[in-house]
N, C-alpha and C positions, 0 to 999 in steps of 0.2 A: 503493500500500500504506499503510495508515495504522498508527499505533502498536498499535491493538487487534488487528490481524491479526498483526503482530509478536509480540507478548505472547501470542497464542494458538498460536504456532507450537510443535510438538514440537521436542525437542533435534535430531532428524534433519533435520526441515525447516528449522530456524534455520540448521543447518550447511551444508546444501544451498544456501540462498539467500544467506548471508552469509560462507560459509566461505573466501573469497578476497577479502575486503575488505582484508586485509593480505596482499600477495602470497605465496602458498604457505605460509601460516602458520594453518591452520585451528584449531589448538590455541588460539589467541587469542580466536577466535570462540567456541569451546566453552566457554572459561572465562568469557566475557562473558555468556553465556547464563544462567547461575546468578544473574545480578544482576536478571532480570525480577522484577516487571513494571517496564518502563520508562515513564516519563511522557511521554517524546517520542523521536523518532529522534535528536535532539541529545544526549538523556541518554545513549542507546545508544552513540553516538559518544564522548561523554566517558568512559564506562567502558572503551572501547577504549583511549583515549589515556592513562588513568590505569593501565591494566594495562602498556602498553608503559613508561611513565614509571617504574613500579615495578621493572622489570626491571634488573639489573645490567648494566654495560657489555658483558659477554660475550653476554647475552641480546639487547641492542639490535644488536650486531654480527651475531649469528645471523640476526635479521629482515632486515638489509641484505644478507646472503648469499643470501637466498632470492630476491632480485631478479635478473633477466637482465641481461647486459650490453646497453647500448641498441645497437640494429643489429647485434647480436652472432649467435653461431651459432645461438641458439634461434630468432631471426627468421628466418634464412636456411633452417634445416630445418624451420619450421612447427611447432615445438614449445612456442611461447609460450602463455601461458594466453590464453583469449579476451579477458580484461581488457586484458592487455598488448599483445595484437595491435591491439586497437582503439586504444589510447593511442599506441603507437608509429607507427601509420598516420597518425593525426591530427596527430603532430608532423613529419611528412614523413620519417621514417626508413626507409620502405619505397621510397622513391624517390631515394635518394642516388646521386650521381655516384660513379665509382670513386675519385676523389680524396677526397671526403667520407668515404667508406666507410673509406679508408685512414687518414684522420685520426681518425675515431672509433676504429678498432681500436687505433692507437698510444696515443690518450688513454685508452681503457679499460685497456689494459695498464699504461701508467704510473700510473695510479690505483689499480688493484688491487694493484700492486707496493707502493706507498706505504702504502696503508691496509688492505690485506687483505681488503676487500670491494668489491663493485661500486659504481660511481657511481650514485646514485639521485637522480632529480629527477622532478618531477610533469610527465611528458611532455605531458598534456593542457592544461598552462598554458604551454607552451613550444612552440618549433620547433626544427628541426635547427640553425639558426645560434646561437640562444640557449643550446640545450644544449652546443654545442661551446665556446661562450664561458664557459659556467659550469663546464665541466670544466677549462678552462684556467686559470680564477681559482680554483677550489676546490682544485686541486693544490697550492697555495701554503699551504693551511690546515694546522694542526697536527692530529694524530689525534683528540684530543678536540673541537675545533671541528668537524671533519668528521663525527664520530659523532653530534653533536648536530644538524648541519644536515641529515644524512641521515634522521635520525629524523624531523625536522619535515617533510621532504619526503614519508616515508612517510604521516604523518598527512594531509598534503594529498591524496594519492592515495586514502587511505582515504575521506576526506570526499567527495571526488567519485564514488567507487564507491558508497557507501551513498546519497547523493542520487540517482543514476541508479537504484540498485535500487528506492529508495522511490517513484520515479516510473514504474518498469515500463520504463526504457530498455535496462537491461542484462539479459541472461538470467541466471538464476541458474546457479550453477557446475554444478550436477549434475542438475537436473530434466530 
């Protein structure tokens, strides 16, 4: 998909294709659509990042709260978004031992209790061992550090999703 095709999309088409580049936050995609025409896919991504960066802390926390727990209830119930299913599978979170699952459940709980939002990491750039190591490490952060780190991870996830969509690897969210 080239930038001319992206710029030629109606609002509805743009939302159907790019509506989940930020997990369960189609309003961000909707807001970015008004910045068309984009000179490149990278410029479109930059608009998404600028929108996120312009949000107050509560808005950034809201974005993080839209993410599922890693290897959590949504994974076991099959209610993850298509994108999250692929990402968690690739990181090995669908083939955990019972001990690994217990560890992740405990770490997820500790993390959410401390910070008030789920642990977010770019699962596609990680594996289950790195994820657990990062969770333990990031539990030592203060809330502001973790808000910034989580937001940066959201941007990594967005980048990979946009790249896959532009190459036709991921299916659009609604088409």
